C-alpha positions in Angstrom: -12.2 30.9 -35.0 -12.4 27.3 -34.4 -16.1 26.0 -33.5 -16.1 23.6 -30.4 -19.4 21.9 -30.0 -19.7 20.0 -26.8 -22.6 17.4 -26.2 -23.3 17.0 -22.6 -23.5 19.7 -19.9 -22.1 17.6 -16.9 -18.7 17.6 -15.3 -16.6 17.0 -18.5 -18.6 18.9 -20.7 -18.6 22.1 -18.8 -14.7 21.7 -17.9 -14.1 21.5 -21.7 -16.2 24.4 -22.4 -14.1 26.6 -19.9 -10.9 25.3 -21.3 -12.0 25.7 -24.9 -13.1 29.5 -24.4 -9.9 30.2 -22.7 -7.9 28.7 -25.4 -9.8 30.9 -27.9 -12.5 28.5 -29.4 -15.9 29.5 -30.3 -17.9 27.2 -27.9 -21.4 25.8 -27.8 -22.7 23.3 -25.3 -25.8 21.3 -26.0 -27.5 18.7 -23.9 -30.4 16.7 -24.6 -31.5 16.3 -20.8 -31.5 19.1 -18.3 -28.4 20.8 -17.3 -27.9 20.9 -13.5 -28.5 24.4 -12.0 -24.8 24.7 -10.9 -23.3 24.0 -14.3 -25.8 26.5 -16.0 -24.6 29.3 -13.7 -20.9 28.4 -14.6 -21.9 28.7 -18.3 -23.9 31.7 -18.0 -21.2 33.5 -15.7 -18.5 32.8 -18.5 -20.9 33.8 -21.3 -20.7 30.4 -23.0 -23.6 29.7 -25.4 -25.6 26.7 -24.3 -28.9 24.9 -24.7 -30.8 22.0 -22.8 -33.6 19.6 -23.4 -32.8 19.7 -27.1 -29.9 19.4 -29.7 -30.2 22.1 -32.6 -28.6 20.5 -35.4 -27.9 23.4 -37.5 -25.8 24.7 -34.6 -24.2 21.5 -33.9 -23.2 20.6 -37.5 -21.3 23.8 -37.9 -18.7 22.4 -35.4 -15.0 22.1 -36.5 -14.6 19.7 -33.7 -17.0 17.9 -31.2 -16.4 16.9 -27.8 -19.1 14.2 -26.6 -19.9 13.2 -23.0 -18.7 9.7 -22.5 -22.3 8.6 -21.6 -23.5 9.3 -25.2 -23.3 6.0 -27.3 -21.9 6.1 -30.9 -25.2 4.6 -32.3 -27.4 8.0 -31.5 -28.5 9.4 -34.8 -27.0 12.8 -34.1 -23.5 11.2 -33.5 -23.6 9.3 -36.7 -24.7 12.5 -38.6 -21.7 14.2 -37.0 -19.4 11.7 -38.4 -21.0 11.5 -41.7 -20.2 15.3 -41.9 -16.4 14.3 -41.2 -16.4 16.4 -38.1 -13.8 14.8 -35.5 -15.4 13.4 -32.3 -13.1 13.4 -29.2 -13.5 12.8 -25.6 -12.6 15.2 -22.7 -9.2 13.7 -22.0 -8.4 13.9 -25.7 -9.1 17.5 -25.8 -7.6 18.5 -22.8 -4.3 16.7 -22.9 -3.4 18.9 -25.9 -3.1 21.8 -23.5 -0.8 20.4 -20.8 2.9 19.1 -20.8 2.1 17.3 -17.6 3.3 13.6 -17.0 0.1 11.8 -17.3 -0.7 8.3 -15.4 -3.7 6.8 -17.2 -5.6 4.0 -15.2 -8.2 1.8 -16.8 -10.0 -1.5 -16.0 -13.3 -3.2 -15.4 -12.9 -3.0 -11.7 -10.4 -1.4 -9.2 -9.6 1.4 -11.4 -11.3 4.2 -8.9 -9.5 2.4 -6.0 -6.1 2.2 -7.8 -6.4 5.8 -9.1 -7.2 7.3 -5.8 -4.4 5.3 -4.1 -1.9 6.2 -6.7 -2.7 9.8 -6.2 -2.6 9.5 -2.5 1.1 8.1 -2.7 2.2 10.6 -5.4 0.8 13.9 -3.7 3.0 13.2 -0.6 6.1 14.2 -2.9 4.8 15.6 -6.3 2.4 18.2 -7.6 -0.3 16.0 -8.9 -4.0 16.1 -9.9 -6.7 13.5 -9.8 -9.1 13.7 -12.6 -10.8 11.6 -15.4 -13.8 9.6 -14.1 -13.5 11.0 -10.7 -13.5 14.5 -9.0 -13.3 17.9 -11.0 -12.8 17.4 -14.7 -9.4 17.1 -16.3 -9.9 20.1 -18.5 -10.9 22.3 -15.7 -7.8 21.3 -13.7 -5.6 22.1 -16.5 -7.1 25.4 -16.9 -7.2 26.3 -13.2 -4.4 24.2 -11.4 -1.9 23.2 -14.1 -0.4 20.4 -12.2 2.9 19.0 -13.2 1.3 15.3 -13.0 -2.0 13.9 -13.4 -3.5 10.5 -12.2 -6.4 9.9 -14.6 -9.3 7.2 -14.2 -10.2 6.6 -17.7 -13.4 4.6 -18.8 -13.6 2.5 -22.0 -16.1 5.0 -23.2 -13.5 8.0 -23.0 -10.7 5.7 -24.6 -13.0 5.1 -27.6 -12.8 8.8 -28.5 -9.1 9.3 -28.2 -6.7 10.0 -31.2 -3.5 11.3 -30.1 -3.8 11.0 -26.1 -0.8 9.1 -24.6 -0.1 8.5 -21.0 3.6 8.2 -19.9 2.2 5.3 -17.6 -0.7 3.4 -18.5 -2.3 0.7 -16.0 -4.8 -1.9 -16.7 -6.1 -3.2 -13.5 -8.1 -6.0 -15.2 -10.8 -6.9 -17.9 -13.9 -8.7 -17.2 -17.3 -8.5 -19.5 -18.9 -5.2 -18.7 -21.0 -2.5 -20.8 -21.3 -5.0 -23.4 -24.6 -3.4 -24.5 -22.4 -0.5 -25.9 -20.0 -2.9 -27.9 -22.5 -5.0 -29.9 -22.2 -7.6 -27.2 -18.8 -8.3 -28.3 -16.3 -8.8 -25.4 -13.7 -8.5 -28.1 -14.5 -4.8 -28.9 -14.7 -4.1 -25.2 -11.2 -5.4 -24.5 -9.8 -3.6 -27.7 -11.2 -0.4 -26.2 -9.4 -0.9 -23.1 -6.0 -1.5 -24.8 -6.6 2.0 -26.6 -4.8 3.4 -23.6 -1.7 2.1 -24.8 -2.2 2.7 -28.6 0.0 5.7 -28.9 2.8 4.6 -26.4 6.2 4.1 -27.4 9.1 2.1 -25.7 9.7 5.2 -23.5 6.3 4.7 -22.1 5.1 2.0 -19.7 2.1 -0.3 -19.4 1.4 -1.8 -16.0 -1.2 -4.6 -16.1 -2.2 -7.8 -14.1 -0.3 -10.8 -15.3 -2.9 -13.1 -13.7 -5.6 -12.0 -16.0 -5.9 -14.3 -19.0 -7.8 -11.8 -21.0 -5.0 -9.3 -20.8 -2.1 -11.7 -21.3 -3.9 -13.3 -24.4 -4.6 -10.1 -25.9 -0.9 -8.9 -25.6 0.4 -12.2 -27.1 -1.9 -11.5 -30.2 -1.7 -7.8 -30.4 2.0 -6.8 -29.3 2.3 -3.2 -28.3 5.3 -0.7 -28.2 5.3 0.0 -24.5 7.8 -1.2 -22.0 5.7 -3.9 -20.1 5.5 -4.0 -16.2 3.4 -6.8 -15.1 2.3 -7.6 -11.6 1.1 -10.9 -10.2 0.0 -12.8 -6.9 1.4 -16.1 -8.2 4.1 -15.7 -10.8 7.6 -14.5 -10.1 8.2 -11.4 -12.1 11.6 -9.9 -13.2 10.5 -6.6 -14.3 7.4 -5.5 -12.4 5.7 -6.6 -9.3 5.0 -9.8 -7.5 4.1 -11.3 -4.2 6.7 -13.4 -2.2 4.8 -14.8 0.9 4.0 -11.3 2.9 5.9 -9.1 0.7 5.5 -7.2 -2.7 8.5 -7.1 -4.7 9.0 -4.3 -7.4 11.8 -4.4 -9.8 12.4 -1.8 -12.5 15.8 -1.8 -14.2 17.3 -3.8 -11.8 16.2 -1.4 -9.0 14.3 -3.3 -6.5 12.1 -2.3 -3.5 10.2 -4.6 -0.9 6.8 -3.6 0.6 5.4 -5.6 3.4 1.6 -6.2 2.8 0.9 -7.1 6.6 -0.3 -3.6 7.4 -2.0 -2.6 4.2 -5.1 -0.5 5.2 -7.3 -2.1 2.5 -8.1 -6.0 2.9 -8.5 -8.4 0.1 -6.4 -10.1 -2.6 -7.9 -7.7 -5.3 -6.6 -4.8 -2.9 -3.0 -6.5 -2.9 -3.2 -6.1 -6.8 -4.4 -2.4 -6.5 -1.4 -1.7 -4.0 0.9 -3.5 -6.4 -0.2 -1.3 -9.5 0.0 1.9 -7.4 3.4 1.2 -6.0 4.7 0.3 -9.3 3.8 3.8 -10.7 5.2 5.5 -7.7 8.5 3.6 -7.8 8.6 4.7 -11.6 8.1 8.3 -10.5 10.8 7.8 -8.0 8.6 8.4 -4.9 10.8 7.0 -1.7 10.1 3.6 -0.4 9.1 4.9 3.1 6.5 7.1 1.6 4.9 4.5 -0.4 4.9 2.2 2.5 3.3 4.6 4.8 0.8 5.7 2.2 -0.4 2.1 1.6 -0.8 1.8 5.5 -2.8 5.0 6.0 -4.9 5.1 2.8 -8.7 5.1 3.7 -10.3 3.8 0.7 -13.0 4.9 -1.6 -16.7 5.8 -0.8 -19.1 3.2 -1.7 -16.5 0.4 -2.1 -17.1 -2.0 0.5 -17.4 0.8 2.9 -18.4 -0.2 6.4 -21.4 2.1 7.5 -22.5 0.9 11.0 -22.7 -1.9 13.3 -26.3 -2.5 14.8 -27.1 -5.0 17.0 -23.9 -6.7 16.2 -24.7 -6.7 12.3 -22.2 -5.0 10.3 -23.7 -2.9 7.3 -21.5 -2.6 4.1 -22.0 -0.2 1.4 -20.5 -1.4 -2.0 -22.9 0.6 -4.3 -19.9 1.1 -6.6 -20.3 -2.6 -7.7 -22.0 -2.1 -10.9 -20.8 -5.3 -12.6 -20.7 -9.1 -11.5 -16.8 -9.0 -11.2 -16.9 -6.2 -8.6 -19.7 -8.0 -6.5 -17.3 -11.2 -6.9 -14.7 -9.5 -4.9 -17.4 -8.2 -2.4 -18.8 -11.7 -1.6 -15.3 -13.2 -1.6 -14.3 -10.9 1.0 -17.4 -11.6 3.4 -16.2 -13.7 6.5 -19.8 -14.1 7.9 -23.3 -15.0 6.8 -24.5 -12.2 4.6 -27.9 -10.7 3.6 -27.0 -9.5 0.1 -28.9 -6.5 -1.6 -28.7 -6.9 -5.2 -30.1 -5.7 -8.6 -30.6 -2.6 -10.8 -30.1 -2.1 -14.6 -28.6 -5.5 -15.8 -26.0 -5.1 -18.6 -26.3 -8.4 -19.8 -24.9 -10.1 -16.6 -23.9 -13.7 -16.2 -24.1 -14.5 -12.5 -22.6 -18.0 -12.6 -19.3 -17.0 -11.1 -21.2 -15.9 -7.9 -23.0 -19.2 -7.3 -20.2 -20.5 -5.0 -20.1 -17.8 -2.8 -23.9 -17.4 -2.7 -24.1 -21.1 -1.7 -21.4 -20.7 1.1 -22.1 -17.4 2.5 -25.4 -15.7 1.6 -28.4 -16.4 3.7 -31.0 -14.2 1.9 -31.2 -12.1 -1.0 -33.1 -8.8 -1.4 -33.6 -7.8 -5.1 -33.7 -4.1 -5.7 -34.5 -3.2 -9.0 -37.2 -2.1 -11.3 -37.1 -5.6 -12.9 -36.0 -8.4 -10.8 -37.1 -11.3 -12.9 -33.7 -12.6 -13.9 -32.2 -12.3 -10.4 -35.4 -14.4 -8.8 -35.0 -16.9 -11.7 -31.2 -17.3 -11.1 -30.8 -17.2 -7.3 -34.4 -18.4 -6.2 -33.5 -22.0 -5.4 -30.0 -21.1 -3.9 -31.4 -19.4 -0.7 -34.3 -19.9 1.6 -35.2 -16.3 1.6 -35.4 -14.2 -1.7 -37.6 -11.0 -1.7 -37.8 -8.0 -4.1 -38.7 -4.4 -3.6 -38.2 -0.9 -5.5 -37.3 1.1 -2.3 -34.0 1.5 -0.6 -35.5 2.2 2.9 -37.6 -1.0 2.6 -34.7 -3.1 1.4 -32.8 -2.1 4.6 -35.8 -2.7 6.8 -36.2 -6.1 5.4 -32.3 -6.7 5.9 -32.6 -5.6 9.3 -35.5 -8.1 10.2 -33.7 -11.0 8.5 -30.1 -10.4 9.9 -28.8 -12.0 13.2 -26.1 -11.0 15.6 -22.6 -11.5 13.8 -24.1 -11.3 10.2 -23.3 -8.8 7.4 -25.8 -7.0 5.5 -24.0 -6.1 2.1 -25.4 -3.7 -0.7 -23.2 -4.8 -3.8 -25.8 -4.6 -6.6 -23.8 -6.1 -9.6 -25.8 -3.7 -11.8 -26.0 -0.2 -12.8 -28.2 2.2 -10.8 -30.3 4.1 -13.5 -33.4 2.3 -13.1 -34.2 3.5 -9.4 -31.4 6.0 -8.8 -29.7 9.0 -10.2 -26.1 7.1 -9.9 -24.4 4.7 -7.9 -23.3 7.5 -5.5 -26.9 8.2 -5.0 -27.8 4.6 -4.3 -25.0 4.4 -1.7 -26.0 7.5 0.0 -29.6 6.5 0.3 -28.4 2.9 1.7 -26.2 4.9 4.4 -29.1 7.1 5.3 -31.5 4.1 5.5 -29.0 2.3 7.8 -28.7 5.4 10.1 -32.2 5.8 10.3 -33.0 2.3 11.7 
């Protein structure tokens, strides 16, 4: 019996355990932290062996294959040991993809991947049998076991791509690449770029790579590291023969001389970056033969993603906006760019080696006050202290929102867009966003 050891008892770990057991593996789940009660119950109910708050090396090193949670870095001594024992280490998407014949759309990028994946799924599900998984919702492994969709849209992080071997999406999308998670890549931007491009490493010319042709990082990497895939770029500024581009108010998508035109005037999501997300999603839909009418209607009625520039409430003519999902500088760049009124900006958290320079222009133009919400705000205070009249710090969301309420005047925005990870004060970015929304509702 092949022994499958799973490191991490979260969504992807437990999903993999269920699929592994169903496929005849001898499964063991080990988590250094505490496994959540709901996941424990699933493991117990399915008679899968597990441990938490420890790693028993003797049990782990007997593995024939190890699936590790994307949150566990390679530099952890246990992972090094596993590799020294020549035991293959894979991610959930690698393991699970072996058990499906579905058409896979894989979407990665530093920003926009959740919105693009959710929007793509929203369009495709109108006409196809399709699941949404990866970094989002129920795990890919669990969906293969329970739903066995004919198509999947997967939102895939660089950490998940680091541990693929044969995984190959029919359609790959790279939304953009900006410095992020460099702490996991020896502070080498090159390593992080290469990691994103792993999404296309097994593709042939019968497969497609859709990417942002306005992103110099992507286009330069493609020049220096050609790939096999059929390329379908999208652009806001260039005319594209095969792919998508913007002509005045219309998105024009051409694939093998088959052209469709989509007006952008009624797009549900605002902002230039969302025109790009719409281009990527529509290109996927056009490739999969979704009708033009369906694509257009879906783009017009899509509701967006929670914690991504989400309007919460208007109080005393002040708009409160939850952009907790902005865990890096580039995401906050889009948020500040789209502000059309004086803004009280709540920022901070676990800094991943951020360079805030690209935000200076917007801070000078649009931000009237900054509230630093982090365990350590020294860098933010130093960086932005001279740019705004009011800069304060706090460790509590409720206090941050009360301070914002006092500062903001009629017509202003209050924007939570942290540009940082959330783990210093919150469980995750969802927890941070929910606390913000609750604090606003309690004003």
